[in-house]
PAGUKOL-182837 format. One record per residue (C-alpha): x, y, z; residue number from 1; residue in one letter. Coordinates in steps of 0.02 Angstrom, whole numbers. Layout:
// residues N
+--------+--------+--------+-----+---------+
!     c1 !     c2 !     c3 ! num ! residuo !
+--------+--------+--------+-----+---------+
!      X !      Y !      Z ! NUM !       A !
...
+--------+--------+--------+-----+---------+
//
This chain:
// residues 363
+--------+--------+--------+-----+---------+
!     c1 !     c2 !     c3 ! num ! residuo !
+--------+--------+--------+-----+---------+
!   -337 !    -52 !   1406 !   1 !       M !
!   -221 !     54 !   1346 !   2 !       R !
!   -248 !    195 !   1283 !   3 !       N !
!   -213 !    303 !   1090 !   4 !       E !
!    -82 !    366 !   1156 !   5 !       A !
!      7 !    193 !   1192 !   6 !       D !
!    -42 !    147 !   1012 !   7 !       G !
!   -223 !     59 !   1048 !   8 !       D !
!   -306 !    149 !    908 !   9 !       Y !
!   -498 !     69 !    860 !  10 !       L !
!   -523 !    194 !    725 !  11 !       N !
!   -443 !    314 !    572 !  12 !       L !
!   -476 !    442 !    630 !  13 !       H !
!   -385 !    408 !    798 !  14 !       E !
!   -226 !    382 !    690 !  15 !       L !
!   -273 !    579 !    618 !  16 !       V !
!   -295 !    675 !    793 !  17 !       K !
!   -164 !    555 !    871 !  18 !       Q !
!    -41 !    639 !    721 !  19 !       A !
!   -113 !    826 !    745 !  20 !       R !
!    -86 !    812 !    949 !  21 !       L !
!    109 !    763 !    893 !  22 !       K !
!    137 !    874 !    732 !  23 !       L !
!    174 !   1046 !    750 !  24 !       N !
!     94 !   1172 !    631 !  25 !       Q !
!    235 !   1197 !    490 !  26 !       F !
!    227 !   1026 !    479 !  27 !       A !
!     35 !    969 !    498 !  28 !       W !
!     -6 !   1093 !    373 !  29 !       D !
!    115 !   1022 !    244 !  30 !       Y !
!     21 !    846 !    289 !  31 !       L !
!   -144 !    892 !    261 !  32 !       V !
!   -134 !   1049 !    126 !  33 !       G !
!   -149 !   1092 !    -59 !  34 !       G !
!   -120 !   1197 !   -192 !  35 !       A !
!   -199 !   1361 !   -196 !  36 !       E !
!   -387 !   1350 !   -137 !  37 !       T !
!   -382 !   1165 !   -132 !  38 !       E !
!   -518 !   1146 !   -229 !  39 !       T !
!   -443 !    994 !   -292 !  40 !       T !
!   -418 !    910 !   -116 !  41 !       I !
!   -605 !    919 !    -91 !  42 !       A !
!   -643 !    836 !   -267 !  43 !       R !
!   -529 !    700 !   -225 !  44 !       N !
!   -652 !    663 !    -84 !  45 !       R !
!   -802 !    735 !   -186 !  46 !       L !
!   -785 !    607 !   -300 !  47 !       A !
!   -776 !    462 !   -204 !  48 !       L !
!   -924 !    523 !    -84 !  49 !       D !
!  -1020 !    536 !   -255 !  50 !       S !
!  -1011 !    339 !   -269 !  51 !       I !
!  -1149 !    221 !   -187 !  52 !       A !
!  -1125 !     38 !   -185 !  53 !       F !
!  -1259 !    -96 !   -267 !  54 !       R !
!  -1218 !   -236 !   -138 !  55 !       P !
!  -1290 !   -434 !   -163 !  56 !       R !
!  -1352 !   -526 !    -42 !  57 !       V !
!  -1390 !   -709 !    -10 !  58 !       L !
!  -1200 !   -751 !    -45 !  59 !       V !
!  -1095 !   -875 !     68 !  60 !       D !
!   -944 !   -739 !    162 !  61 !       I !
!   -879 !   -840 !    276 !  62 !       N !
!   -745 !   -834 !    194 !  63 !       E !
!   -674 !   -683 !    117 !  64 !       V !
!   -498 !   -659 !     14 !  65 !       D !
!   -417 !   -502 !     52 !  66 !       K !
!   -274 !   -526 !    -71 !  67 !       T !
!   -204 !   -471 !   -213 !  68 !       H !
!    -71 !   -480 !   -333 !  69 !       S !
!     71 !   -359 !   -376 !  70 !       F !
!    207 !   -387 !   -519 !  71 !       F !
!    175 !   -576 !   -479 !  72 !       G !
!    212 !   -558 !   -301 !  73 !       R !
!     52 !   -604 !   -177 !  74 !       K !
!     -3 !   -442 !    -82 !  75 !       I !
!   -115 !   -423 !     95 !  76 !       R !
!   -216 !   -300 !      7 !  77 !       L !
!   -237 !   -216 !   -174 !  78 !       P !
!   -157 !    -47 !    -90 !  79 !       V !
!     17 !     36 !    -95 !  80 !       A !
!     82 !    175 !     -2 !  81 !       L !
!    113 !    315 !    -98 !  82 !       A !
!    287 !    428 !   -127 !  83 !       P !
!    290 !    556 !     -8 !  84 !       V !
!    426 !    659 !    -13 !  85 !       G !
!    515 !    720 !    175 !  86 !       S !
!    423 !    574 !    289 !  87 !       L !
!    563 !    609 !    405 !  88 !       E !
!    463 !    766 !    457 !  89 !       T !
!    348 !    661 !    521 !  90 !       F !
!    462 !    520 !    607 !  91 !       E !
!    656 !    506 !    622 !  92 !       P !
!    669 !    360 !    521 !  93 !       G !
!    582 !    430 !    350 !  94 !       G !
!    565 !    310 !    240 !  95 !       G !
!    648 !    169 !    315 !  96 !       A !
!    506 !    156 !    443 !  97 !       T !
!    369 !    159 !    326 !  98 !       A !
!    452 !     26 !    207 !  99 !       A !
!    491 !    -88 !    367 ! 100 !       K !
!    303 !    -80 !    409 ! 101 !       A !
!    250 !    -88 !    214 ! 102 !       A !
!    348 !   -245 !    232 ! 103 !       A !
!    265 !   -338 !    380 ! 104 !       E !
!     97 !   -295 !    317 ! 105 !       F !
!    158 !   -364 !    161 ! 106 !       N !
!     89 !   -225 !     39 ! 107 !       V !
!    186 !   -104 !    -72 ! 108 !       P !
!    279 !     66 !    -38 ! 109 !       I !
!    342 !    178 !   -180 ! 110 !       I !
!    475 !    254 !    -98 ! 111 !       V !
!    500 !    438 !   -145 ! 112 !       S !
!    666 !    498 !   -228 ! 113 !       S !
!    640 !    656 !   -112 ! 114 !       V !
!    622 !    564 !     56 ! 115 !       T !
!    774 !    498 !    167 ! 116 !       Q !
!    873 !    407 !    195 ! 117 !       P !
!    876 !    377 !     15 ! 118 !       G !
!    845 !    242 !   -100 ! 119 !       L !
!    976 !    104 !    -64 ! 120 !       E !
!    929 !    111 !    150 ! 121 !       A !
!    746 !    118 !    113 ! 122 !       V !
!    778 !    -39 !     21 ! 123 !       A !
!    888 !   -121 !    145 ! 124 !       Q !
!    741 !    -81 !    273 ! 125 !       A !
!    602 !   -167 !    164 ! 126 !       S !
!    704 !   -337 !    144 ! 127 !       G !
!    613 !   -419 !     32 ! 128 !       S !
!    459 !   -323 !     35 ! 129 !       G !
!    366 !   -251 !   -121 ! 130 !       P !
!    411 !    -84 !   -171 ! 131 !       K !
!    430 !     35 !   -320 ! 132 !       V !
!    560 !    167 !   -336 ! 133 !       F !
!    494 !    367 !   -375 ! 134 !       Q !
!    597 !    475 !   -469 ! 135 !       L !
!    578 !    665 !   -480 ! 136 !       Y !
!    697 !    693 !   -652 ! 137 !       V !
!    856 !    799 !   -611 ! 138 !       R !
!    956 !    777 !   -765 ! 139 !       G !
!    956 !    674 !   -934 ! 140 !       D !
!    901 !    518 !  -1016 ! 141 !       D !
!   1091 !    437 !   -941 ! 142 !       D !
!   1041 !    515 !   -770 ! 143 !       Y !
!    887 !    422 !   -758 ! 144 !       I !
!    972 !    249 !   -815 ! 145 !       G !
!   1097 !    280 !   -684 ! 146 !       D !
!    937 !    284 !   -551 ! 147 !       V !
!    856 !    145 !   -647 ! 148 !       V !
!   1023 !     40 !   -624 ! 149 !       K !
!    999 !     86 !   -431 ! 150 !       R !
!    822 !     35 !   -380 ! 151 !       A !
!    856 !   -131 !   -481 ! 152 !       E !
!   1012 !   -167 !   -373 ! 153 !       D !
!    933 !   -143 !   -246 ! 154 !       A !
!    793 !   -247 !   -266 ! 155 !       G !
!    650 !   -146 !   -329 ! 156 !       Y !
!    507 !   -207 !   -404 ! 157 !       D !
!    471 !    -70 !   -551 ! 158 !       A !
!    515 !    110 !   -560 ! 159 !       F !
!    388 !    266 !   -555 ! 160 !       C !
!    416 !    438 !   -661 ! 161 !       I !
!    319 !    570 !   -576 ! 162 !       T !
!    252 !    681 !   -736 ! 163 !       V !
!    136 !    811 !   -663 ! 164 !       D !
!    290 !    906 !   -569 ! 165 !       T !
!    342 !   1020 !   -713 ! 166 !       A !
!    314 !   1180 !   -612 ! 167 !       H !
!    299 !   1172 !   -423 ! 168 !       Y !
!    130 !   1240 !   -351 ! 169 !       S !
!     88 !   1357 !   -233 ! 170 !       R !
!     36 !   1271 !    -80 ! 171 !       R !
!    -24 !   1418 !     18 ! 172 !       E !
!    -27 !   1354 !    194 ! 173 !       R !
!    165 !   1346 !    181 ! 174 !       D !
!    189 !   1514 !     95 ! 175 !       I !
!    111 !   1586 !    236 ! 176 !       A !
!    207 !   1522 !    362 ! 177 !       K !
!    363 !   1587 !    255 ! 178 !       R !
!    393 !   1371 !    267 ! 179 !       F !
!    501 !   1280 !    137 ! 180 !       R !
!    554 !   1119 !    130 ! 181 !       K !
!    733 !   1074 !    107 ! 182 !       P !
!    711 !    996 !    -68 ! 183 !       W !
!    595 !   1123 !   -113 ! 184 !       R !
!    736 !   1292 !    -67 ! 185 !       A !
!    852 !   1183 !   -189 ! 186 !       D !
!    802 !   1179 !   -351 ! 187 !       N !
!    961 !   1109 !   -433 ! 188 !       T !
!    910 !   1007 !   -589 ! 189 !       G !
!    723 !   1054 !   -591 ! 190 !       M !
!    729 !   1109 !   -764 ! 191 !       E !
!    735 !    920 !   -823 ! 192 !       F !
!    574 !    896 !   -740 ! 193 !       Q !
!    513 !   1040 !   -808 ! 194 !       G !
!    567 !    989 !   -997 ! 195 !       G !
!    526 !    832 !   -963 ! 196 !       L !
!    422 !    752 !  -1122 ! 197 !       N !
!    368 !    585 !  -1211 ! 198 !       W !
!    529 !    554 !  -1309 ! 199 !       K !
!    603 !    517 !  -1130 ! 200 !       N !
!    486 !    386 !  -1095 ! 201 !       I !
!    512 !    314 !  -1259 ! 202 !       E !
!    701 !    318 !  -1213 ! 203 !       V !
!    671 !    253 !  -1055 ! 204 !       F !
!    576 !    117 !  -1132 ! 205 !       K !
!    708 !     59 !  -1254 ! 206 !       A !
!    863 !     45 !  -1151 ! 207 !       R !
!    763 !    -30 !   -987 ! 208 !       H !
!    672 !   -200 !   -934 ! 209 !       K !
!    623 !   -121 !   -767 ! 210 !       M !
!    418 !   -112 !   -792 ! 211 !       P !
!    386 !     69 !   -778 ! 212 !       L !
!    251 !    178 !   -701 ! 213 !       I !
!    193 !    352 !   -757 ! 214 !       I !
!    119 !    430 !   -596 ! 215 !       K !
!     29 !    604 !   -620 ! 216 !       G !
!    -91 !    536 !   -795 ! 217 !       I !
!   -262 !    662 !   -771 ! 218 !       A !
!   -333 !    625 !   -940 ! 219 !       T !
!   -363 !    488 !  -1038 ! 220 !       G !
!   -282 !    555 !  -1178 ! 221 !       E !
!   -123 !    530 !  -1113 ! 222 !       D !
!   -164 !    388 !  -1044 ! 223 !       A !
!   -167 !    332 !  -1220 ! 224 !       D !
!    -24 !    397 !  -1253 ! 225 !       R !
!     59 !    323 !  -1105 ! 226 !       A !
!    -10 !    129 !  -1146 ! 227 !       S !
!     47 !    167 !  -1340 ! 228 !       S !
!    228 !    188 !  -1285 ! 229 !       L !
!    238 !     32 !  -1179 ! 230 !       G !
!    207 !     78 !  -1007 ! 231 !       V !
!    164 !    -51 !   -881 ! 232 !       D !
!     65 !     77 !   -769 ! 233 !       V !
!    -40 !    197 !   -794 ! 234 !       V !
!    -51 !    314 !   -615 ! 235 !       Y !
!   -202 !    421 !   -607 ! 236 !       V !
!   -128 !    539 !   -480 ! 237 !       S !
!   -165 !    734 !   -435 ! 238 !       N !
!    -18 !    733 !   -318 ! 239 !       H !
!   -157 !    732 !   -186 ! 240 !       G !
!   -221 !    906 !   -242 ! 241 !       G !
!    -49 !    983 !   -214 ! 242 !       R !
!     -8 !   1023 !   -388 ! 243 !       Q !
!   -141 !   1110 !   -512 ! 244 !       L !
!   -276 !   1192 !   -396 ! 245 !       D !
!   -453 !   1160 !   -481 ! 246 !       H !
!   -416 !    982 !   -564 ! 247 !       G !
!   -548 !    841 !   -557 ! 248 !       R !
!   -563 !    729 !   -423 ! 249 !       G !
!   -453 !    555 !   -459 ! 250 !       S !
!   -602 !    451 !   -477 ! 251 !       M !
!   -698 !    557 !   -588 ! 252 !       D !
!   -533 !    561 !   -692 ! 253 !       V !
!   -528 !    337 !   -708 ! 254 !       L !
!   -672 !    283 !   -807 ! 255 !       P !
!   -584 !    384 !   -961 ! 256 !       E !
!   -417 !    327 !   -905 ! 257 !       V !
!   -481 !    141 !   -915 ! 258 !       M !
!   -573 !    176 !  -1080 ! 259 !       A !
!   -432 !    224 !  -1146 ! 260 !       A !
!   -316 !    106 !  -1094 ! 261 !       V !
!   -421 !    -23 !  -1143 ! 262 !       A !
!   -310 !   -163 !  -1040 ! 263 !       G !
!   -138 !    -98 !  -1133 ! 264 !       R !
!    -80 !    -71 !   -951 ! 265 !       S !
!   -113 !    -74 !   -783 ! 266 !       K !
!   -195 !     77 !   -680 ! 267 !       V !
!   -157 !    104 !   -513 ! 268 !       W !
!   -235 !    277 !   -430 ! 269 !       V !
!   -237 !    394 !   -272 ! 270 !       D !
!   -313 !    546 !   -217 ! 271 !       G !
!   -437 !    553 !    -53 ! 272 !       G !
!   -443 !    352 !    -32 ! 273 !       F !
!   -436 !    335 !    166 ! 274 !       T !
!   -586 !    228 !    197 ! 275 !       R !
!   -596 !     23 !    173 ! 276 !       G !
!   -743 !     76 !     64 ! 277 !       S !
!   -650 !    180 !    -47 ! 278 !       D !
!   -537 !     34 !    -99 ! 279 !       V !
!   -691 !    -70 !   -148 ! 280 !       L !
!   -751 !     97 !   -268 ! 281 !       K !
!   -574 !    103 !   -353 ! 282 !       G !
!   -537 !    -57 !   -395 ! 283 !       I !
!   -722 !    -72 !   -443 ! 284 !       A !
!   -708 !     64 !   -566 ! 285 !       L !
!   -572 !    -23 !   -643 ! 286 !       G !
!   -406 !      0 !   -555 ! 287 !       A !
!   -284 !   -149 !   -505 ! 288 !       D !
!   -222 !    -46 !   -353 ! 289 !       L !
!   -274 !     85 !   -240 ! 290 !       V !
!   -132 !    226 !   -163 ! 291 !       V !
!   -138 !    299 !     18 ! 292 !       I !
!    -32 !    445 !     48 ! 293 !       G !
!   -108 !    553 !    204 ! 294 !       R !
!   -181 !    394 !    276 ! 295 !       L !
!    -25 !    310 !    340 ! 296 !       Y !
!     66 !    490 !    367 ! 297 !       V !
!    -38 !    481 !    504 ! 298 !       Y !
!     -6 !    321 !    566 ! 299 !       G !
!    206 !    373 !    553 ! 300 !       L !
!    185 !    516 !    633 ! 301 !       A !
!     68 !    449 !    789 ! 302 !       S !
!    191 !    283 !    818 ! 303 !       D !
!    300 !    242 !    670 ! 304 !       G !
!    303 !     79 !    617 ! 305 !       A !
!    174 !     16 !    731 ! 306 !       N !
!     50 !    162 !    678 ! 307 !       G !
!     92 !    156 !    485 ! 308 !       V !
!     42 !    -64 !    529 ! 309 !       V !
!   -118 !    -13 !    625 ! 310 !       R !
!   -188 !    114 !    471 ! 311 !       V !
!   -176 !    -29 !    389 ! 312 !       L !
!   -247 !   -167 !    500 ! 313 !       E !
!   -400 !    -56 !    511 ! 314 !       I !
!   -406 !    -15 !    347 ! 315 !       L !
!   -414 !   -212 !    317 ! 316 !       E !
!   -567 !   -229 !    423 ! 317 !       D !
!   -648 !   -107 !    367 ! 318 !       E !
!   -609 !   -188 !    180 ! 319 !       I !
!   -659 !   -354 !    235 ! 320 !       E !
!   -826 !   -270 !    316 ! 321 !       E !
!   -856 !   -184 !    147 ! 322 !       C !
!   -840 !   -336 !     35 ! 323 !       L !
!   -948 !   -449 !    127 ! 324 !       A !
!  -1084 !   -337 !    138 ! 325 !       L !
!  -1070 !   -303 !    -41 ! 326 !       C !
!  -1097 !   -494 !    -66 ! 327 !       G !
!   -917 !   -522 !   -107 ! 328 !       L !
!   -790 !   -644 !    -54 ! 329 !       T !
!   -640 !   -581 !   -181 ! 330 !       S !
!   -597 !   -431 !   -274 ! 331 !       F !
!   -607 !   -538 !   -427 ! 332 !       K !
!   -775 !   -521 !   -440 ! 333 !       D !
!   -816 !   -334 !   -416 ! 334 !       I !
!   -830 !   -224 !   -557 ! 335 !       D !
!   -918 !    -70 !   -592 ! 336 !       R !
!  -1120 !   -152 !   -560 ! 337 !       T !
!  -1083 !   -153 !   -387 ! 338 !       Y !
!  -1080 !     44 !   -370 ! 339 !       V !
!  -1198 !    186 !   -442 ! 340 !       H !
!  -1202 !    357 !   -443 ! 341 !       P !
!  -1261 !    449 !   -294 ! 342 !       A !
!  -1272 !    633 !   -216 ! 343 !       P !
!  -1134 !    668 !    -64 ! 344 !       P !
!  -1195 !    709 !     97 ! 345 !       V !
!  -1084 !    771 !    188 ! 346 !       V !
!   -957 !    927 !    145 ! 347 !       H !
!   -814 !    851 !     41 ! 348 !       A !
!   -625 !    906 !    117 ! 349 !       G !
!   -492 !    830 !    192 ! 350 !       V !
!   -546 !    736 !    345 ! 351 !       H !
!   -725 !    718 !    290 ! 352 !       S !
!   -728 !    537 !    293 ! 353 !       A !
!   -707 !    554 !    480 ! 354 !       F !
!   -870 !    607 !    532 ! 355 !       P !
!   -802 !    560 !    736 ! 356 !       L !
!   -644 !    665 !    714 ! 357 !       L !
!   -621 !    845 !    811 ! 358 !       R !
!   -476 !    933 !    814 ! 359 !       L !
!   -535 !   1102 !    849 ! 360 !       G !
!   -465 !   1275 !    781 ! 361 !       E !
!   -326 !   1267 !    662 ! 362 !       G !
!   -312 !   1118 !    602 ! 363 !       Y !
+--------+--------+--------+-----+---------+
//
């Protein structure tokens, strides 16, 4: 039998461990770290850990359908890969490698504008796979329009604008080591992200037919405004705890966003989702899609495209098990009645979902 280093991963924590063994301290801290005290990271997990299931029994679960829809396309799971900057730090092919894996497994990838090898090359690697292009704004409305045109021509299904990075955060793991990513050191055009406002969203919706996703919504008030402007997807996110410290966990935010949106927009969510049971919790509380970030990067760092696919395969196994044990045969039937508030039983942290993980000092 092959060992972990040869790619025979049987549990998600094995890929986390292998990623740690392969990455230097700079890359590892950039991946797992957050802003200042990293409280928001912990609250992401705490919010998920504070939800328990209310399973149904005596249901025929011999056939479980895990598929979902994505802008009219059938996908394998209600899961997408998050836009992660500088993926080339973790594997030389960067976004192209991740996109190839996502297409092979048939889940969407959201491609960051600050990852290599760039918009067109990543789209080419993805082929006909489902994909979204995510933009950090570095110019005016005409600049945004030019990028939208490129994304349309390259075959992206939708366009995402991140709105929670008006000011760059203090990521103290990086600061302490004097570590600056190349795109962080080059601040050209940052004033456009800082000046981004609701008028820009109005202009986008007036000029472009491409579906628009707004990433970084953290309140019902902003969700309501986005939906009122015709935003197609309200994406609940706190940037994985990497922007505002002492923010709320995403799953604590999700219920008020669902209430504010009131069916006018789809809702996506990320923030600490690392197990199949987490995905069910997100869908149960109303999200249309759950987005994973650090989790798939562990796979990318461990074993390239094969590692990303393996992460998704294990996640799929966990999802099927959880659906079946909750008495569900598909995601169509899950709702809030399948979950219940509960006190957490573990100390929340970036890796608290993996009780068997042993990384040692300096993780």
